C-alpha positions as CSV (number, residue, x, y, z in Angstrom):
1,M,28.4,50.5,12.5
2,V,25.0,49.7,11.2
3,Q,22.9,52.9,10.6
4,R,19.6,52.7,12.4
5,Q,16.3,54.5,11.4
6,F,12.7,54.5,12.2
7,P,10.7,51.9,10.3
8,K,8.9,53.4,7.3
9,P,5.1,52.8,7.3
10,R,5.1,51.5,3.8
11,E,7.8,48.9,4.6
12,L,5.9,47.9,7.7
13,A,2.7,47.4,5.7
14,E,4.5,45.0,3.4
15,L,5.7,42.9,6.3
16,M,2.2,42.8,7.9
17,K,0.5,40.8,5.2
18,F,-1.1,37.9,7.0
19,K,-2.2,34.6,5.4
20,T,-5.9,34.2,5.1
21,P,-6.9,31.8,7.8
22,T,-8.4,28.4,6.9
23,L,-11.8,28.2,8.7
24,N,-12.6,24.6,8.0
25,P,-10.9,22.5,10.7
26,T,-10.4,19.5,8.5
27,D,-8.7,21.6,5.8
28,R,-6.6,23.3,8.4
29,R,-5.4,20.0,9.8
30,L,-4.6,18.6,6.4
31,E,-2.7,21.8,5.3
32,Q,-0.4,21.3,8.2
33,A,0.4,17.7,7.2
34,L,3.6,17.7,5.2
35,T,4.4,14.0,5.4
36,I,2.6,10.7,5.7
37,G,3.9,10.6,9.2
38,D,2.0,13.9,9.9
39,L,-1.2,12.3,8.5
40,R,-0.6,9.3,10.8
41,A,-0.3,11.5,13.8
42,I,-3.6,13.2,13.0
43,A,-5.3,9.9,12.3
44,K,-4.2,8.5,15.7
45,R,-5.7,11.5,17.5
46,R,-9.1,11.2,15.7
47,T,-9.6,7.4,15.5
48,P,-10.5,5.0,18.3
49,K,-7.8,2.6,19.3
50,A,-9.2,-0.6,17.9
51,P,-9.6,0.6,14.2
52,F,-6.3,2.5,14.4
53,D,-4.4,-0.5,15.7
54,Y,-6.0,-2.7,13.0
55,T,-4.6,-0.3,10.4
56,E,-1.2,0.2,12.1
57,G,-0.5,-3.3,13.4
58,S,0.9,-6.4,11.8
59,A,1.5,-10.0,12.8
60,E,3.0,-11.4,16.0
61,A,6.1,-9.3,17.0
62,E,5.6,-7.0,13.9
63,I,9.1,-7.7,12.8
64,S,8.3,-8.0,9.1
65,L,6.8,-4.6,8.9
66,A,9.6,-3.0,10.9
67,R,12.2,-4.6,8.6
68,A,10.3,-3.5,5.5
69,R,10.3,0.1,6.6
70,Q,13.9,0.0,7.7
71,A,14.9,-1.3,4.2
72,F,13.6,1.8,2.6
73,L,15.5,3.9,5.2
74,D,18.6,2.0,4.4
75,I,19.1,3.3,0.9
76,E,21.5,5.8,-0.6
77,F,20.6,7.9,-3.7
78,H,23.1,8.8,-6.3
79,P,22.1,12.0,-8.1
80,S,23.4,13.2,-11.4
81,I,24.3,16.8,-12.0
82,L,24.0,19.4,-14.8
83,R,21.3,17.4,-16.7
84,N,18.8,20.3,-17.3
85,V,15.6,18.8,-15.9
86,P,13.1,21.6,-15.3
87,E,10.1,19.3,-15.4
88,V,9.5,15.6,-14.8
89,D,7.0,13.1,-16.1
90,T,5.6,10.8,-13.4
91,S,3.2,8.9,-15.6
92,R,3.6,5.2,-16.3
93,E,1.9,2.5,-18.5
94,V,0.9,-0.3,-16.2
95,L,-1.0,-3.5,-17.0
96,G,-2.1,-2.2,-20.3
97,G,-3.4,1.2,-19.2
98,P,-2.2,4.6,-17.9
99,S,-1.4,5.8,-14.5
100,A,-0.5,9.4,-13.8
101,L,1.8,8.3,-10.9
102,P,3.9,5.2,-10.3
103,F,1.7,4.0,-7.5
104,G,-1.9,2.9,-6.9
105,I,-4.1,2.3,-3.9
106,A,-3.7,-1.2,-2.4
107,P,-6.6,-3.3,-1.3
108,T,-7.5,-2.9,2.3
109,G,-10.2,-4.7,4.3
110,F,-12.9,-3.2,6.6
111,T,-12.0,0.3,5.2
112,R,-15.2,2.0,6.4
113,M,-14.3,1.1,9.9
114,M,-11.3,3.4,9.7
115,Q,-13.4,6.3,8.5
116,T,-17.0,6.1,7.3
117,E,-16.3,7.3,3.7
118,G,-14.2,4.2,3.2
119,E,-13.5,2.8,-0.2
120,E,-15.7,5.5,-1.9
121,A,-13.2,8.1,-0.7
122,G,-10.2,6.1,-1.9
123,A,-11.8,5.3,-5.3
124,G,-12.9,8.8,-5.9
125,A,-9.5,10.3,-4.9
126,A,-7.7,7.7,-7.1
127,G,-9.9,8.5,-10.1
128,A,-9.3,12.3,-9.6
129,A,-5.6,11.7,-9.5
130,G,-5.5,9.4,-12.5
131,I,-4.2,6.3,-10.6
132,P,-5.7,2.8,-10.0
133,F,-7.8,1.9,-7.0
134,T,-7.9,-1.7,-5.8
135,L,-11.0,-3.1,-3.9
136,S,-10.5,-5.9,-1.4
137,T,-12.6,-9.0,-1.2
138,L,-13.1,-7.9,2.4
139,G,-14.0,-4.4,1.5
140,T,-16.9,-2.5,3.1
141,T,-18.1,-1.0,-0.2
142,S,-19.6,-3.1,-3.0
143,I,-18.0,-3.7,-6.4
144,E,-20.8,-1.6,-7.9
145,G,-20.4,1.1,-5.3
146,V,-16.7,1.5,-6.1
147,K,-17.5,1.7,-9.8
148,A,-20.0,4.5,-9.1
149,A,-17.4,6.4,-7.0
150,N,-14.8,6.0,-9.8
151,P,-16.8,5.6,-13.0
152,N,-14.1,6.7,-15.5
153,G,-10.9,5.6,-13.6
154,R,-9.1,2.3,-13.4
155,N,-10.5,-0.1,-10.8
156,W,-8.8,-3.3,-9.8
157,F,-10.2,-6.2,-7.7
158,Q,-8.3,-8.2,-5.1
159,L,-9.6,-11.8,-4.8
160,Y,-9.3,-14.4,-2.1
161,V,-10.1,-18.0,-3.2
162,M,-12.6,-19.2,-0.6
163,K,-13.6,-22.6,0.5
164,Q,-16.9,-22.1,-1.3
165,R,-15.4,-21.5,-4.7
166,E,-18.6,-20.3,-6.3
167,I,-18.4,-17.2,-4.0
168,S,-15.0,-16.3,-5.4
169,Y,-16.0,-17.0,-9.0
170,G,-19.1,-14.9,-8.5
171,L,-17.1,-11.9,-7.2
172,A,-14.7,-12.2,-10.2
173,E,-17.6,-12.2,-12.6
174,R,-19.2,-9.2,-10.9
175,A,-16.0,-7.2,-11.0
176,A,-15.5,-8.0,-14.7
177,A,-19.1,-7.0,-15.4
178,A,-18.5,-3.7,-13.6
179,G,-15.5,-2.9,-15.9
180,F,-12.7,-3.7,-13.4
181,D,-9.7,-4.2,-15.7
182,T,-7.3,-6.2,-13.4
183,L,-7.6,-9.0,-10.9
184,F,-5.1,-9.4,-8.0
185,F,-5.1,-13.1,-7.2
186,T,-3.9,-13.1,-3.6
187,V,-1.9,-16.2,-2.5
188,D,-0.3,-15.3,0.9
189,T,-3.3,-16.0,3.2
190,P,-3.8,-19.7,3.5
191,V,-4.8,-18.9,7.1
192,A,-5.0,-15.6,8.9
193,G,-1.9,-14.3,10.6
194,A,-1.7,-13.7,14.3
195,R,-2.6,-10.1,14.6
196,L,-2.1,-9.7,18.3
197,R,-3.2,-6.0,18.6
198,D,-6.6,-7.0,17.3
199,K,-7.0,-9.8,19.9
200,R,-5.9,-7.5,22.7
201,N,-8.4,-4.8,21.6
202,G,-11.2,-7.3,21.2
203,F,-11.5,-6.2,17.5
204,S,-14.9,-6.8,15.9
205,I,-17.0,-5.7,12.9
206,P,-19.0,-3.7,13.7
207,P,-17.2,-2.2,16.7
208,Q,-18.8,-3.2,20.0
209,L,-19.7,-0.7,22.7
210,T,-17.9,-1.6,25.9
211,L,-16.7,0.4,28.8
212,G,-13.3,0.6,27.2
213,T,-14.6,1.7,23.8
214,I,-16.8,4.3,25.4
215,V,-13.9,5.8,27.4
216,N,-11.7,5.7,24.3
217,A,-14.5,7.5,22.3
218,I,-14.8,10.5,24.6
219,P,-12.1,12.5,22.9
220,R,-13.1,11.2,19.5
221,P,-16.8,12.0,19.1
222,A,-16.7,12.7,15.4
223,W,-15.7,9.1,14.6
224,W,-18.6,7.7,16.7
225,I,-21.1,10.2,15.3
226,N,-20.1,9.2,11.8
227,F,-20.3,5.5,12.7
228,L,-23.7,5.7,14.4
229,T,-25.4,7.9,11.7
230,T,-24.2,6.1,8.5
231,P,-25.2,2.7,7.0
232,K,-24.3,-0.4,8.9
233,L,-20.7,-1.5,8.7
234,E,-20.4,-4.9,7.1
235,F,-18.6,-6.8,4.4
236,A,-20.1,-5.5,1.1
237,S,-19.0,-8.3,-1.2
238,L,-19.6,-11.1,1.4
239,S,-22.7,-9.9,3.1
240,S,-24.7,-12.9,1.7
241,T,-22.5,-15.4,3.5
242,G,-23.6,-14.3,7.0
243,G,-21.8,-15.4,10.1
244,T,-19.4,-13.8,12.6
245,V,-16.2,-11.9,11.7
246,G,-14.2,-15.1,12.5
247,E,-16.4,-17.2,10.2
248,L,-16.2,-14.7,7.4
249,L,-12.4,-14.6,7.7
250,D,-12.2,-18.4,7.8
251,S,-14.3,-18.6,4.7
252,A,-11.9,-16.2,2.9
253,M,-8.8,-18.2,3.9
254,D,-8.3,-21.6,2.2
255,P,-5.0,-23.5,2.6
256,T,-5.9,-25.8,-0.3
257,I,-5.5,-23.2,-3.1
258,S,-3.2,-24.3,-5.9
259,F,-2.2,-23.6,-9.5
260,A,-5.4,-25.3,-10.5
261,D,-7.3,-22.4,-8.9
262,L,-5.2,-19.9,-10.8
263,E,-6.1,-21.7,-14.0
264,E,-9.8,-21.6,-13.2
265,I,-9.6,-17.8,-12.4
266,R,-7.7,-17.3,-15.7
267,R,-10.6,-19.0,-17.5
268,I,-13.2,-16.8,-15.8
269,W,-11.4,-13.4,-15.8
270,P,-11.2,-11.5,-19.1
271,G,-8.7,-8.9,-18.1
272,K,-5.1,-8.8,-16.7
273,I,-4.2,-11.2,-13.9
274,V,-1.6,-10.3,-11.2
275,V,-0.6,-12.7,-8.4
276,K,-0.2,-10.9,-5.1
277,G,1.9,-12.2,-2.2
278,V,5.0,-13.5,-4.1
279,Q,7.9,-13.9,-1.7
280,T,10.6,-15.9,-3.5
281,V,12.4,-15.8,-6.8
282,E,11.5,-19.4,-7.5
283,D,7.8,-18.7,-7.2
284,A,8.1,-15.6,-9.4
285,K,9.8,-17.8,-12.1
286,L,7.0,-20.4,-11.9
287,L,4.4,-17.6,-12.4
288,A,6.2,-16.2,-15.3
289,D,6.2,-19.6,-16.9
290,A,2.4,-19.8,-16.1
291,G,1.9,-16.7,-18.2
292,V,0.4,-14.3,-15.6
293,D,0.6,-10.6,-16.4
294,G,2.4,-9.5,-13.2
295,V,3.3,-10.3,-9.7
296,V,3.2,-8.2,-6.5
297,L,6.1,-8.8,-4.2
298,S,4.4,-8.5,-0.9
299,N,4.3,-10.0,2.6
300,H,0.8,-8.6,3.1
301,G,2.0,-5.5,5.0
302,G,3.7,-7.8,7.5
303,R,0.2,-9.1,8.6
304,Q,0.6,-12.7,7.8
305,L,3.9,-14.6,8.4
306,D,6.2,-12.6,10.7
307,R,9.9,-12.6,9.6
308,A,8.8,-13.1,6.0
309,P,11.1,-11.8,3.3
310,V,11.3,-8.0,2.8
311,P,9.7,-7.3,-0.6
312,F,11.9,-4.3,-1.3
313,L,15.1,-6.3,-0.7
314,L,13.7,-9.1,-2.9
315,L,12.8,-6.8,-5.7
316,P,16.1,-6.5,-7.7
317,H,16.6,-10.3,-7.6
318,V,13.1,-11.0,-9.0
319,V,13.5,-8.3,-11.6
320,R,16.7,-9.8,-12.8
321,E,15.1,-13.2,-13.3
322,V,11.6,-12.4,-14.7
323,G,11.5,-8.6,-15.3
324,N,11.4,-9.1,-19.1
325,D,8.6,-11.6,-18.9
326,L,6.0,-9.9,-16.6
327,E,5.4,-6.8,-14.6
328,V,6.9,-6.7,-11.1
329,H,5.1,-4.6,-8.5
330,V,6.0,-4.1,-4.9
331,D,4.2,-3.1,-1.7
332,T,4.8,-3.2,2.1
333,G,6.5,-0.4,4.1
334,I,6.1,2.4,1.6
335,M,5.7,5.7,3.5
336,S,7.1,8.3,1.1
337,G,7.6,9.3,-2.5
338,A,11.3,8.6,-2.1
339,D,10.4,5.0,-1.3
340,I,8.4,4.8,-4.5
341,V,11.2,6.3,-6.6
342,A,13.8,3.9,-5.1
343,S,11.5,1.0,-6.0
344,I,11.1,2.1,-9.6
345,A,14.9,2.6,-9.9
346,L,15.4,-1.0,-8.8
347,G,13.1,-2.3,-11.4
348,A,9.6,-2.2,-10.1
349,R,7.0,-1.4,-12.7
350,F,4.6,-0.1,-10.1
351,T,4.0,0.2,-6.4
352,L,1.0,0.0,-4.1
353,V,0.3,2.0,-0.9
354,G,-2.0,0.8,1.8
355,R,-1.4,2.2,5.3
356,A,-0.3,5.6,3.8
357,Y,-3.8,5.8,2.1
358,L,-5.6,4.8,5.3
359,Y,-3.7,7.4,7.4
360,G,-5.1,10.0,5.1
361,L,-8.5,8.5,5.2
362,M,-8.6,8.6,9.0
363,A,-7.2,12.1,9.1
364,G,-9.8,13.6,6.8
365,G,-11.9,11.3,4.7
366,R,-11.8,12.0,1.0
367,R,-9.9,15.2,1.5
368,G,-7.3,13.2,3.5
369,V,-6.8,10.7,0.8
370,D,-6.4,13.6,-1.7
371,R,-3.7,14.9,0.7
372,T,-2.0,11.6,0.8
373,I,-1.7,11.4,-2.9
374,E,-0.6,15.0,-3.2
375,I,2.2,14.5,-0.5
376,L,3.4,11.4,-2.3
377,R,3.2,13.2,-5.7
378,S,5.3,16.1,-4.5
379,E,7.9,13.9,-2.9
380,I,8.2,11.8,-6.1
381,V,8.6,15.0,-8.2
382,R,11.1,16.5,-5.9
383,T,13.2,13.3,-5.6
384,M,13.3,12.9,-9.4
385,K,14.3,16.5,-9.8
386,L,17.1,16.1,-7.3
387,L,18.3,12.9,-9.0
388,E,18.0,14.9,-12.3
389,V,15.9,12.4,-14.2
390,A,13.1,13.6,-16.4
391,T,11.0,10.3,-16.7
392,L,10.5,7.2,-14.6
393,D,12.2,5.1,-17.4
394,E,15.4,7.1,-16.7
395,L,15.6,5.7,-13.2
396,T,17.9,2.7,-13.0
397,P,19.8,0.8,-10.3
398,K,22.7,3.2,-10.6
399,H,20.6,5.8,-8.8
400,V,20.1,3.6,-5.7
401,T,22.2,1.5,-3.3
402,Q,20.5,-0.8,-0.8
403,L,22.7,-0.5,2.2
404,T,23.4,-3.8,4.0
405,R,21.8,-4.5,7.4
406,L,20.4,-8.0,7.2
407,V,23.1,-10.4,5.8
408,P,22.2,-14.1,5.4
409,V,24.7,-16.5,7.0
410,A,26.1,-19.4,5.0
411,A,24.2,-22.7,5.1
412,P,25.9,-25.3,7.3
413,A,26.7,-27.6,4.4
414,A,28.1,-24.7,2.3
415,A,30.2,-23.5,5.2
416,A,31.6,-27.0,5.8
417,G,32.5,-27.3,2.1
418,E,34.3,-24.0,2.2
419,Q,36.3,-25.1,5.3
420,A,37.2,-28.3,3.6
421,A,38.4,-26.4,0.5
422,D,40.5,-24.2,2.7
423,R,42.3,-27.3,4.1
424,M,43.1,-28.7,0.6
425,P,46.7,-28.2,-0.6
426,T,47.2,-25.6,-3.3
427,R,48.7,-26.8,-6.6
428,V,51.4,-24.7,-8.1
């Protein structure tokens, strides 16, 4: 039988050591967030429905985004053993410069609508973490404002080619003058996708006070206080164009863009050029022949063409064809460090996170973005250690299997040919 005794005061004292409470409510919330999903839950509680749904939503039935996230869930890792990996190196050379981690912050539009610190919080956090920050053409902080927030870090600029070409060219020249080292030429938005959540919510910039928004604001006073007591929410880079939100979006989407526009941008831009929105192997090969520095496999976070290809599933095919000729990056659906590690293992040189960053921003401003980066960093390090790889270059396709869920059916002509072949007599 177990011998029982009265507790000794000294032993009780050792057990009764309490953690010092965190008094700041934002810090307390962020400390409790262990995953990007946790940050999302905090963000949803603290952000009005229209801006949260703008961040969360995608096009039409939102199938593309669901498939992209499912593709990352449908992987199997293959760890090694007995490799002696006490520490790992998460750094990567990307587009001619360093990054402390194999991901950067993706371009997002209307960012100050999600939380008033907006792009300044993202750029500052990226600079502190040693990773690149990408400013959107439809951003709510100016090119120069991002440079001030991240003066010594790597800033990239995402460019739409607009109907008024001189606006696009002027933005590229401003970004180059501000020291941005890479331009993301975005090609997947000839027109805006059908983002039905925004239509149902009556989405507008700036948000309009209606009975619905007032009711929705009651449990979220901090967001509205920040919104009403900070500078006007507007497109920073496009403020000179004027017009409604719809007119501004129409000016940013031009279905006539072509390789001629790419050549003109190449003439203007002195740094690296990456084409964002590539969704087929054939287009990746064309761009490799055109001499661009990289491509981003992306379906715009599922926000353009619904049922578009899943970038993560496309990744190994593109890497096989053009991986030696240019850098292949990937985005859409990344919600964990394990997703990033899997992408690198299948040949991606780099990854970009959009919604994950915005969830952190909505959850806690700059500190929330810091928390996003820290969560992803810790997940990357842990996954690499469990796979027993010391560097990103040691990650190879042998470490990951993409499990099959979506299997293309044979084309009718091919199927008919196969049936005809089955009917032919076999020669001995």
